[in-house]
C-alpha positions in Angstrom: -8.1 2.1 3.2 -10.1 -0.4 1.1 -13.6 0.2 0.0 -14.8 -2.8 2.0 -13.2 -1.4 5.1 -14.8 2.0 4.5 -18.2 0.5 4.0 -17.9 -1.4 7.3 -17.0 1.6 9.4 -17.9 5.2 9.7 -15.3 7.7 8.7 -13.9 9.9 11.4 -11.7 13.1 11.4 -8.6 11.0 11.6 -9.5 9.1 8.4 -9.8 12.4 6.6 -6.5 13.7 8.2 -4.6 10.5 7.2 -5.9 10.8 3.6 -5.0 14.5 3.5 -1.4 13.6 4.4 -1.4 10.9 1.7 -2.8 13.4 -0.8 -0.1 15.9 0.3 2.7 13.3 -0.1 1.5 12.3 -3.5 0.5 15.7 -5.1 1.6 18.5 -2.7 0.0 20.9 -0.3 -2.2 22.6 -2.9 -3.8 19.2 -3.7 -5.3 18.8 -0.2 -8.8 19.5 -1.3 -12.2 18.1 -0.2 -13.4 16.6 -3.5 -10.3 14.5 -4.4 -10.0 13.2 -0.9 -13.7 12.3 -0.8 -13.2 10.4 -4.0 -10.2 8.6 -2.6 -12.2 7.7 0.5 -15.2 6.7 -1.7 -17.6 9.0 0.2 -19.5 12.2 -0.6 -18.2 15.7 0.2 -21.0 15.9 2.8 -19.2 13.4 5.0 -16.3 15.9 5.2 -18.4 18.6 6.8 -19.4 16.4 9.7 -15.7 16.6 10.8 -14.3 19.9 9.4 -15.8 23.3 8.7 -13.4 24.0 5.9 -10.5 22.8 3.8 -8.1 25.0 5.9 -9.3 23.2 9.0 -8.5 19.8 7.4 -5.1 21.1 6.3 -4.4 22.3 9.8 -5.4 19.0 11.3 -3.2 17.1 8.9 -0.2 19.4 9.6 -0.8 19.0 13.4 -0.9 15.3 13.0 2.3 15.3 10.9 4.0 17.5 13.5 3.0 15.3 16.4 4.3 12.2 14.6 7.6 14.1 14.0 7.8 15.1 17.6 7.3 11.5 18.7 10.1 10.3 16.4 12.5 12.9 17.9 11.3 12.0 21.4 12.3 8.4 20.7 15.8 9.5 19.6 16.2 11.7 22.6 16.0 8.6 24.8 19.4 7.5 23.4 21.8 8.8 26.0 25.1 8.7 24.0 25.2 11.7 21.7 27.1 10.0 18.9 24.8 7.0 19.0 21.8 9.4 18.9 23.1 11.2 15.9 23.9 8.0 14.1 20.3 6.8 14.7 19.1 10.2 13.3 21.3 9.9 10.2 20.1 6.3 9.7 16.5 7.6 9.8 17.4 10.2 7.2 18.8 7.5 4.8 15.5 5.5 5.1 13.1 6.8 2.6 9.7 7.1 4.2 6.5 9.1 3.9 7.6 11.7 6.4 10.5 12.8 4.1 8.1 13.1 1.2 5.7 15.2 3.2 8.4 17.4 4.5 9.7 18.0 0.9 6.1 18.9 -0.1 5.8 21.3 2.9 9.0 23.1 1.9 7.5 23.6 -1.6 4.3 24.9 0.0 5.9 27.1 2.6 4.1 30.2 1.4 0.9 29.0 3.0 0.7 30.5 6.5 -0.3 27.2 8.3 2.5 25.4 6.5 5.0 28.1 7.4 4.1 27.9 11.1 4.6 24.2 11.2 7.9 24.4 9.3 9.1 27.0 11.8 8.2 24.8 14.7 9.8 21.8 13.2 13.0 23.7 12.2 13.3 25.1 15.7 12.8 21.7 17.3 15.2 19.9 15.0 18.0 22.5 15.2 17.5 22.4 19.0 17.9 18.6 19.0 21.0 18.8 16.8 22.5 21.6 18.9 22.0 19.7 22.1 23.4 16.5 20.6 26.5 18.3 19.3 27.0 20.0 22.6 26.8 16.7 24.4 29.3 15.3 21.9 31.8 17.9 23.1 31.5 20.9 20.8 31.4 24.4 22.2 28.2 26.4 21.9 29.2 28.3 18.8 30.5 25.2 16.9 27.5 23.1 18.0 25.1 25.7 16.6 27.0 26.0 13.3 27.2 22.2 13.1 23.5 21.9 13.8 22.6 24.3 10.9 25.1 22.6 8.6 23.6 19.2 9.4 20.1 20.5 8.7 21.2 22.0 5.4 22.7 18.6 4.5 19.4 16.9 5.3 17.3 19.3 3.2 19.9 19.0 0.3 19.8 15.2 0.7 16.0 15.3 0.3 16.3 17.3 -2.8 19.0 15.1 -4.3 17.1 11.9 -3.4 13.6 13.1 -4.4 13.1 10.5 -7.1 14.4 7.7 -5.0 12.4 8.8 -2.0 9.2 8.7 -4.0 9.9 5.2 -5.4 11.3 4.0 -2.1 14.6 2.9 -3.6 17.3 2.5 -1.1 20.1 5.1 -0.8 23.0 3.9 -2.9 25.9 3.0 -0.6 24.0 4.1 2.4 26.4 2.6 4.9 29.4 4.5 3.4 27.3 7.7 3.2 26.3 7.3 6.9 29.9 6.6 8.0 31.1 9.7 6.1 28.5 11.9 7.6 29.4 10.6 11.1 33.1 11.2 10.6 32.6 14.6 9.0 30.0 16.0 11.4 30.8 14.4 14.8 34.1 15.2 16.5 36.3 12.3 17.5 36.4 11.8 21.2 
């Protein structure tokens, strides 16, 4: 948000929450603190206390917002009826470097914080459930679908780790189409 835009409008809780997520993406969970965010927003700390009673309340609001955004993204994918097409769309999202991947990587690093741990548990459960349902619909039995869901998720987390520098600099995944095709042929049974 530019200084001119901030001067023309009063900050609300959502402005603080967005900036907390930006701070988290750039510097990690521990960096979500009132003073640096106030500096970034070019306001005093006093402005913060109109909206939040504590740093933990801000962190929780930021985590809630990120989780809602994640849920919305998966909701859009769930509208794709064909399981293979749905999984391909998911894998395409994975190969696009965006802020949500950066934040998720930072959340994994800050998993010892109880609020972060709760959000990670919710997200993991929802994502594994999404993958499980998609693999079942693609024709796998229950046991294989669950194993494939966990394996796919492990691939995602490993991919984030391997691509950390490229994700931060928003460089495209090298040979993304070939990578995507390989993931599809490896993880999704031919029908």
